[in-house]
C-alpha positions as CSV (number, residue, x, y, z in Angstrom):
1,X,-19.1,-3.1,15.9
2,X,-17.8,-5.5,18.5
3,X,-14.1,-6.1,19.4
4,X,-12.8,-9.1,17.5
5,X,-11.6,-11.9,19.8
6,X,-12.8,-14.8,17.7
7,X,-12.7,-15.0,13.9
8,X,-15.1,-17.2,12.0
9,X,-14.1,-18.7,8.7
10,X,-16.8,-19.6,6.3
11,X,-15.0,-22.1,4.1
12,X,-11.4,-23.2,4.5
13,X,-9.1,-24.0,1.5
14,X,-5.9,-22.2,0.7
15,X,-7.3,-18.7,1.5
16,X,-9.1,-19.9,4.7
17,X,-6.0,-21.6,5.9
18,X,-4.0,-18.4,5.4
19,X,-6.5,-16.3,7.3
20,X,-6.5,-18.9,10.1
21,X,-2.7,-18.9,10.4
22,X,-2.4,-15.1,10.5
23,X,-5.2,-14.6,13.0
24,X,-4.0,-17.3,15.3
25,X,-0.5,-16.0,15.3
26,X,-1.7,-12.6,16.5
27,X,-3.8,-13.9,19.3
28,X,-7.2,-14.3,17.7
29,X,-9.2,-17.5,18.2
30,X,-10.5,-19.1,15.0
31,X,-13.6,-21.1,14.4
32,X,-13.3,-22.7,11.0
33,X,-16.5,-23.9,9.4
34,X,-16.7,-26.1,6.3
35,X,-19.3,-28.6,5.1
36,X,-16.5,-31.1,4.4
37,X,-15.3,-32.7,7.6
38,X,-12.0,-33.8,6.0
39,X,-11.0,-30.1,5.8
40,X,-10.2,-30.0,9.5
41,X,-7.1,-32.0,8.9
42,X,-6.2,-29.9,5.9
43,X,-6.6,-26.5,7.7
44,X,-4.6,-27.7,10.7
45,X,-1.8,-28.8,8.3
46,X,-1.9,-25.4,6.6
47,X,-1.6,-23.6,9.9
48,X,1.3,-25.8,10.9
49,X,3.1,-25.3,7.6
50,X,2.8,-21.5,7.9
51,X,4.1,-21.3,11.4
52,X,7.8,-21.5,10.5
53,X,7.7,-18.4,8.3
54,X,5.3,-16.5,10.6
55,X,7.6,-17.1,13.6
56,X,10.4,-15.4,11.7
57,X,8.4,-12.4,10.5
58,X,8.9,-10.4,13.7
59,X,10.5,-10.8,17.0
60,X,8.3,-8.3,18.7
61,X,6.5,-9.7,21.8
62,X,3.4,-11.5,20.6
63,X,0.2,-12.2,22.5
64,X,-0.6,-15.8,23.4
65,X,-1.5,-17.7,20.2
66,X,-5.2,-18.1,19.4
67,X,-7.0,-21.4,19.6
68,X,-8.3,-23.2,16.4
69,X,-11.5,-25.2,16.4
70,X,-13.4,-26.7,13.5
71,X,-17.1,-27.4,12.8
72,X,-19.3,-28.5,10.0
73,X,-22.2,-26.5,11.5
74,X,-22.2,-23.1,9.7
75,X,-24.9,-21.7,11.9
76,X,-23.0,-22.6,15.1
77,X,-19.9,-20.8,13.8
78,X,-21.9,-17.7,12.8
79,X,-23.6,-17.4,16.2
80,X,-20.4,-17.7,18.2
81,X,-17.8,-15.4,16.6
82,X,-17.1,-11.7,16.4
83,X,-16.2,-11.4,12.7
84,X,-16.8,-13.7,9.7
85,X,-14.5,-14.1,6.7
86,X,-16.1,-16.0,3.8
87,X,-13.8,-18.1,1.6
88,X,-16.0,-20.4,-0.4
89,X,-15.6,-21.0,-4.2
90,X,-16.0,-18.1,-6.6
91,X,-19.6,-18.9,-7.6
92,X,-22.0,-16.0,-7.3
93,X,-25.2,-18.0,-6.5
94,X,-23.4,-20.2,-4.0
95,X,-21.9,-17.2,-2.2
96,X,-25.2,-15.4,-2.2
97,X,-27.1,-18.4,-0.8
98,X,-24.5,-19.1,1.9
99,X,-24.0,-15.5,3.0
100,X,-27.7,-15.0,3.3
101,X,-28.1,-18.1,5.5
102,X,-25.1,-17.1,7.7
103,X,-26.4,-13.5,8.0
104,X,-29.6,-14.8,9.7
105,X,-27.5,-16.6,12.3
106,X,-24.9,-13.9,13.1
107,X,-25.7,-11.1,15.5
108,X,-26.2,-7.8,13.7
109,X,-23.0,-6.3,15.2
110,X,-20.8,-9.1,13.6
111,X,-19.1,-7.9,10.4
112,X,-19.1,-10.3,7.5
113,X,-16.4,-10.0,4.8
114,X,-15.9,-11.9,1.6
115,X,-12.4,-12.9,0.3
116,X,-13.8,-12.8,-3.3
117,X,-11.2,-11.8,-5.9
118,X,-13.6,-10.2,-8.3
119,X,-17.3,-10.3,-7.4
120,X,-19.1,-7.1,-6.4
121,X,-20.2,-6.7,-2.8
122,X,-23.6,-5.3,-3.8
123,X,-24.3,-8.5,-5.7
124,X,-23.1,-10.7,-2.9
125,X,-25.1,-9.0,-0.2
126,X,-28.4,-9.1,-2.2
127,X,-30.3,-11.5,0.1
128,X,-28.4,-10.8,3.4
129,X,-29.9,-9.5,6.6
130,X,-28.3,-6.3,7.8
131,X,-26.2,-5.9,4.6
132,X,-24.8,-2.6,5.9
133,X,-22.2,-4.8,7.9
134,X,-21.0,-6.6,4.8
135,X,-17.9,-5.8,2.7
136,X,-15.3,-7.4,0.5
137,X,-11.9,-7.9,2.1
138,X,-9.8,-9.4,-0.7
139,X,-6.4,-10.8,0.5
140,X,-3.4,-12.2,-1.4
141,X,-1.8,-15.6,-1.1
142,X,-0.2,-16.4,1.2
143,X,-2.5,-14.4,3.4
144,X,-0.4,-15.0,6.5
145,X,2.6,-13.1,5.0
146,X,1.3,-10.7,2.3
147,X,-0.1,-7.7,4.2
148,X,-2.4,-6.3,1.5
149,X,-6.2,-6.6,1.9
150,X,-8.5,-4.6,-0.5
151,X,-11.6,-3.3,1.3
152,X,-14.6,-2.7,-1.0
153,X,-18.0,-1.5,0.2
154,X,-21.2,-2.2,-1.6
155,X,-24.2,0.1,-2.0
156,X,-25.5,-0.9,1.5
157,X,-22.2,-1.0,3.3
158,X,-21.9,1.5,6.1
159,X,-18.8,3.7,6.5
160,X,-18.6,2.4,10.1
161,X,-18.3,-1.2,8.9
162,X,-15.4,-0.3,6.6
163,X,-13.6,1.6,9.4
164,X,-14.1,-1.2,11.9
165,X,-12.9,-3.8,9.4
166,X,-9.8,-1.7,8.6
167,X,-9.0,-1.6,12.3
168,X,-9.3,-5.3,12.7
169,X,-7.1,-6.1,9.7
170,X,-4.5,-3.6,10.8
171,X,-4.5,-5.3,14.2
172,X,-3.4,-8.6,12.6
173,X,-0.7,-6.9,10.7
174,X,-2.2,-6.0,7.3
175,X,-2.3,-3.0,5.1
176,X,-6.0,-2.2,4.6
177,X,-6.4,-0.5,1.2
178,X,-9.8,1.2,0.7
179,X,-11.1,0.8,-2.9
180,X,-13.1,4.0,-3.7
181,X,-15.9,2.2,-5.5
182,X,-16.9,-1.4,-6.4
183,X,-15.6,-2.6,-9.8
184,X,-15.2,-6.2,-11.0
185,X,-11.8,-7.5,-10.0
186,X,-11.2,-4.6,-7.6
187,X,-7.7,-3.0,-8.1
188,X,-4.8,-5.5,-7.9
189,X,-6.4,-8.4,-9.8
190,X,-7.2,-6.1,-12.7
191,X,-3.5,-5.1,-12.9
192,X,-2.4,-8.7,-12.5
193,X,-4.9,-9.8,-15.2
194,X,-3.4,-7.4,-17.8
195,X,0.1,-8.9,-17.2
196,X,-1.4,-12.5,-17.3
197,X,-3.0,-11.9,-20.6
198,X,0.3,-10.7,-22.1
199,X,2.0,-13.8,-20.7
200,X,-0.5,-16.1,-22.4
201,X,-0.1,-14.3,-25.7
202,X,3.7,-14.5,-25.7
203,X,3.6,-18.2,-24.7
204,X,1.0,-18.9,-27.3
205,X,3.0,-17.1,-30.0
206,X,6.2,-19.0,-29.1
207,X,7.9,-15.7,-28.1
208,X,9.0,-17.0,-24.7
209,X,8.7,-19.8,-22.2
210,X,7.0,-19.4,-18.8
211,X,10.4,-19.4,-17.2
212,X,11.9,-16.7,-19.4
213,X,8.8,-14.5,-18.8
214,X,9.1,-15.0,-15.0
215,X,12.8,-14.1,-15.2
216,X,11.9,-10.9,-17.0
217,X,10.0,-9.9,-13.8
218,X,12.1,-11.5,-11.1
219,X,15.4,-9.9,-12.1
220,X,14.0,-6.5,-13.1
221,X,10.7,-4.8,-12.2
222,X,9.8,-7.3,-9.5
223,X,12.6,-6.1,-7.4
224,X,11.4,-2.5,-7.7
225,X,7.8,-3.4,-7.1
226,X,8.6,-4.7,-3.6
227,X,8.8,-1.1,-2.4
228,X,7.6,1.2,-5.2
229,X,4.7,0.7,-7.6
230,X,4.7,1.3,-11.3
231,X,3.5,4.9,-11.0
232,X,6.3,6.1,-8.6
233,X,8.9,4.1,-10.6
234,X,7.8,5.8,-13.8
235,X,7.9,9.2,-12.0
236,X,11.6,8.5,-11.3
237,X,12.1,7.6,-14.9
238,X,11.1,11.1,-15.9
239,X,14.2,12.6,-14.2
240,X,14.0,15.9,-12.5
241,X,10.6,16.8,-13.9
242,X,9.2,13.4,-13.0
243,X,6.0,12.0,-14.4
244,X,5.2,15.0,-16.7
245,X,8.4,14.4,-18.7
246,X,8.0,10.7,-18.6
247,X,4.5,10.9,-20.2
248,X,5.6,13.4,-22.8
249,X,8.7,11.3,-23.8
250,X,7.2,7.9,-23.7
251,X,3.5,8.6,-24.1
252,X,3.5,8.1,-27.9
253,X,4.7,4.5,-27.3
254,X,1.2,3.8,-26.0
255,X,-0.1,4.1,-29.6
256,X,2.3,1.3,-30.7
257,X,0.8,-2.2,-30.9
258,X,2.9,-3.6,-28.1
259,X,0.2,-5.1,-26.0
260,X,-2.8,-7.3,-26.7
261,X,-5.2,-7.1,-23.8
262,X,-7.7,-9.6,-25.2
263,X,-6.6,-13.0,-24.0
264,X,-5.8,-15.7,-26.6
265,X,-8.0,-18.8,-26.8
266,X,-6.9,-21.4,-24.2
267,X,-6.2,-24.2,-26.7
268,X,-4.9,-27.5,-25.6
269,X,-1.6,-26.6,-27.2
270,X,-1.3,-23.4,-25.1
271,X,-2.4,-25.2,-21.9
272,X,0.3,-27.8,-22.6
273,X,2.9,-25.1,-23.1
274,X,2.0,-23.5,-19.8
275,X,2.0,-26.8,-17.9
276,X,5.4,-27.9,-19.4
277,X,6.9,-24.5,-18.7
278,X,5.9,-24.3,-15.0
279,X,6.8,-28.0,-14.4
280,X,10.3,-27.2,-15.7
281,X,10.5,-24.2,-13.4
282,X,9.5,-26.3,-10.4
283,X,12.3,-28.7,-11.2
284,X,10.8,-31.6,-9.3
285,X,10.0,-29.6,-6.1
286,X,6.6,-30.2,-4.5
287,X,4.0,-27.5,-3.9
288,X,4.8,-27.5,-0.2
289,X,8.5,-27.1,-0.9
290,X,7.9,-24.2,-3.2
291,X,5.5,-22.7,-0.6
292,X,8.3,-22.8,2.0
293,X,10.8,-21.2,-0.4
294,X,8.3,-18.4,-1.2
295,X,7.6,-17.9,2.5
296,X,11.3,-17.6,3.3
297,X,12.0,-14.9,0.7
298,X,8.8,-13.0,1.6
299,X,9.9,-12.8,5.2
300,X,13.4,-11.7,4.2
301,X,12.1,-9.0,1.8
302,X,9.8,-7.5,4.4
303,X,12.5,-7.4,7.0
304,X,14.9,-5.8,4.5
305,X,12.3,-3.1,3.8
306,X,11.4,-2.5,7.5
307,X,14.4,-0.2,8.3
308,X,13.4,2.0,5.3
309,X,9.8,2.2,6.6
310,X,8.5,1.7,3.0
311,X,6.0,-0.7,1.4
312,X,5.3,-3.9,3.3
313,X,8.2,-3.0,5.6
314,X,6.3,0.0,6.9
315,X,3.3,-2.3,7.7
316,X,5.6,-4.7,9.6
317,X,7.2,-1.8,11.4
318,X,3.8,-0.4,12.5
319,X,2.7,-3.8,13.6
320,X,5.9,-4.2,15.7
321,X,5.4,-0.8,17.4
322,X,1.9,-1.8,18.4
323,X,3.1,-5.2,19.7
324,X,5.9,-3.7,21.8
325,X,3.5,-1.1,23.2
326,X,0.9,-3.8,24.0
327,X,3.6,-5.8,25.7
328,X,4.6,-2.9,27.9
329,X,0.9,-2.1,28.7
330,X,0.3,-5.7,29.7
331,X,3.3,-5.5,32.1
332,X,2.2,-2.2,33.8
333,X,-0.1,-3.9,36.2
334,X,2.6,-6.2,37.5
335,X,5.1,-3.3,37.6
336,X,2.7,-1.0,39.4
337,X,2.1,-3.7,42.1
338,X,5.8,-4.2,42.6
339,X,6.4,-0.4,42.7
340,X,3.7,-0.1,45.4
341,X,5.7,-2.2,47.8
342,X,5.3,-5.9,46.8
343,X,8.8,-7.3,47.0
344,X,8.6,-9.5,43.9
345,X,10.5,-10.1,40.7
346,X,8.7,-9.1,37.5
347,X,7.5,-11.6,34.9
348,X,7.4,-9.4,31.8
349,X,8.0,-11.8,29.0
350,X,6.5,-15.2,28.2
351,X,7.5,-16.9,25.0
352,X,8.5,-20.3,23.5
353,X,11.5,-21.7,21.7
354,X,10.8,-21.4,18.0
355,X,12.1,-24.0,15.6
356,X,14.6,-21.6,13.9
357,X,16.0,-20.6,17.3
358,X,17.5,-24.1,17.7
359,X,21.2,-24.7,16.7
360,X,23.1,-27.8,15.6
361,X,23.2,-29.0,19.2
362,X,19.4,-29.1,19.3
363,X,18.8,-26.3,21.8
364,X,18.3,-22.6,21.7
365,X,21.3,-20.7,20.3
366,X,23.2,-18.0,22.2
367,X,21.8,-15.0,20.2
368,X,18.2,-16.0,21.0
369,X,18.9,-15.9,24.7
370,X,20.0,-12.3,24.4
371,X,17.0,-11.5,22.2
372,X,14.6,-12.8,24.9
373,X,16.4,-10.8,27.6
374,X,16.3,-7.8,25.4
375,X,12.5,-8.1,25.1
376,X,12.3,-8.1,28.9
377,X,14.5,-5.0,29.2
378,X,12.3,-3.3,26.6
379,X,9.1,-4.0,28.5
380,X,10.6,-2.8,31.8
381,X,12.0,0.4,30.3
382,X,8.8,1.2,28.4
383,X,7.0,1.1,31.7
384,X,9.6,3.5,33.1
385,X,8.9,5.9,30.3
386,X,11.6,5.1,27.8
387,X,9.1,4.5,24.9
388,X,9.1,5.5,21.2
389,X,8.3,9.1,22.0
390,X,11.1,9.3,24.5
391,X,13.6,7.9,22.0
392,X,12.4,10.3,19.3
393,X,13.4,13.2,21.6
394,X,17.0,12.0,21.2
395,X,17.3,10.3,24.6
396,X,17.7,6.6,25.3
397,X,19.4,4.0,27.4
398,X,22.3,2.3,25.6
399,X,23.7,-1.1,26.7
400,X,27.2,-0.8,28.0
401,X,27.8,-4.3,29.4
402,X,26.0,-7.7,29.4
403,X,27.0,-10.8,31.3
404,X,25.1,-14.0,30.6
405,X,25.2,-17.4,32.3
406,X,23.7,-20.7,31.0
407,X,22.5,-23.4,33.4
408,X,20.3,-25.7,31.3
409,X,19.1,-26.3,27.8
410,X,16.0,-25.0,26.1
411,X,14.6,-27.0,23.2
412,X,11.8,-26.3,20.7
413,X,9.0,-25.8,21.4
414,X,9.4,-25.3,25.2
415,X,7.6,-22.5,26.9
416,X,9.8,-19.9,28.6
417,X,9.4,-16.9,30.9
418,X,11.7,-14.1,32.2
419,X,11.8,-12.7,35.7
420,X,13.4,-9.3,36.0
421,X,14.9,-7.0,38.7
422,X,16.3,-3.5,38.9
423,X,19.5,-3.9,41.0
424,X,20.8,-0.3,40.8
425,X,19.9,3.1,39.4
426,X,21.4,6.6,39.4
427,X,21.1,9.7,37.3
428,X,22.8,8.1,34.3
429,X,22.9,4.3,34.8
430,X,20.6,1.4,35.5
431,X,21.7,-2.2,36.3
432,X,19.2,-4.9,35.5
433,X,19.1,-8.6,36.2
434,X,17.0,-11.2,34.2
435,X,16.5,-14.9,34.9
436,X,15.1,-17.1,32.2
437,X,13.0,-20.1,33.3
438,X,11.4,-23.1,31.6
439,X,7.7,-23.1,32.2
440,X,7.3,-26.8,32.6
441,X,9.4,-27.1,35.7
442,X,10.2,-23.5,36.6
443,X,13.9,-24.3,36.3
444,X,16.2,-21.4,35.8
445,X,18.1,-22.0,32.6
446,X,20.0,-18.7,32.0
447,X,20.6,-15.3,33.5
448,X,21.7,-11.9,32.2
449,X,23.0,-8.9,34.1
450,X,23.0,-5.7,32.0
451,X,24.3,-2.2,32.6
452,X,22.7,0.6,30.6
453,X,23.9,4.2,30.2
454,X,21.5,7.1,29.6
455,X,22.6,9.0,26.5
456,X,21.6,12.3,24.8
457,X,22.1,11.4,21.2
458,X,22.1,15.0,20.0
459,X,24.9,16.0,22.4
460,X,26.7,12.7,21.7
461,X,27.4,11.9,25.4
462,X,26.0,10.5,28.6
463,X,23.3,12.7,30.2
464,X,20.9,12.6,33.2
465,X,17.8,10.7,32.5
466,X,14.3,12.3,32.8
467,X,13.3,12.6,36.4
468,X,10.1,10.6,35.9
469,X,12.0,7.7,34.3
470,X,14.5,7.7,37.2
471,X,11.8,7.8,39.8
472,X,10.0,4.9,38.4
473,X,13.1,2.8,38.1
474,X,14.2,3.8,41.6
475,X,10.8,2.9,43.0
476,X,11.1,-0.6,41.5
477,X,14.7,-1.0,42.8
478,X,13.6,0.0,46.3
479,X,10.6,-2.4,46.2
480,X,12.9,-5.3,45.1
481,X,15.8,-4.4,47.5
482,X,14.5,-6.8,50.2
483,X,14.9,-9.8,47.8
484,X,18.1,-11.8,48.1
485,X,20.7,-10.9,45.6
486,X,20.8,-13.5,42.7
487,X,23.9,-15.6,43.1
488,X,24.9,-14.9,39.4
489,X,24.8,-11.1,40.0
490,X,28.3,-9.5,39.9
491,X,30.1,-12.6,38.8
492,X,33.0,-12.7,36.5
493,X,33.1,-15.2,33.7
494,X,34.2,-18.7,35.0
495,X,34.9,-17.5,38.5
496,X,32.8,-17.7,41.7
497,X,32.0,-14.5,43.6
């Protein structure tokens, strides 16, 4: 299976727009294909609406954003992409017909995945060419923030196709869950459907409103579900003996007539109750407003879970580790050229001012300058060998002192880059200097001078750094020593040198 640089979308809509936003954010080009030309404006709007939340999800260095193009020619899309994600309406015959046509245009090493929420992959692939490269990849809305994607193979799907698809979805920050065998509704929707049926019964019977039922989840089990599923939570409920005790104590309750899994008839009265209830919950807020609210709390929850390395936080953490390593790898060529004798500053970070980085004065706030300088330091130190493995050994470089200057403003969405130098290095210390520039005119807008101390965390004191790390840093410092010293280096706040 080929490396995915361009994702093709077969159908747009809410799910297609979510796939586009996620892929573009992580550097994948997207060709969106839809028979309705008016969907171009829609999908571009969906991508723009998602950008605010996506830009806050992680501050790890991202690759350059992918490019979005649109076509009404499905065959053109299929023949020019590396992976196809189908998102057309949930109609079996329509999907079968469209997938078969696209499979005749797509090269045989191009994977084709369906976003179907319940149809079986074997049925969908019935008339396709090379059905071994077809699978179901069922995401959850909003696709650009929720990391879960269910991977389901059909009778003809090859193990290699499932593995390759899993690698691609992981690359764009998702948790790829392999479903053991194909069943209608896959896994998650079957669980959601059981809850949904109970909701309809209780609203229909006048037991509760939609708002009261949502509160029963939001203030209780929903908070637990963000990091632990029902099974692990019930295991905890069993005390020291866990699930065994829980089942013995509460198992008899399963015989009680609490639940009614068969859905009630969708009468006009029930539909009206559901509509009135949800409209009251919306309280006059538009769908776009509610989407932004949802996106904001989903970002916050994933960031809260990240330090605990659990649930969606673990997926975000793994994504960030890959992004930081990829950023360091991209810088190695530049760093190696400088280390070989080229007397040049290092451009290790290229970014842009994001909307949420802007303060009440309309330009980038102080903390974001430090964040960008920190990304440059991280890239440089990773090249030198201070990577995740090095830190896990209990050794690292700790910041001791930082001095920043500001020369000009940076406004959203201006492109920026950082040029870095190693000014000094010895057994235990390294002094770095970074200059932040606007890309449009190369003007220097800020600088940071930083002193780092090498520490052995286990010993709780400063210690000599690894010889390889020091050698790499010293080589860079020697190669850059012929450059003139930056005028801001060594300055005290508010005073000339």
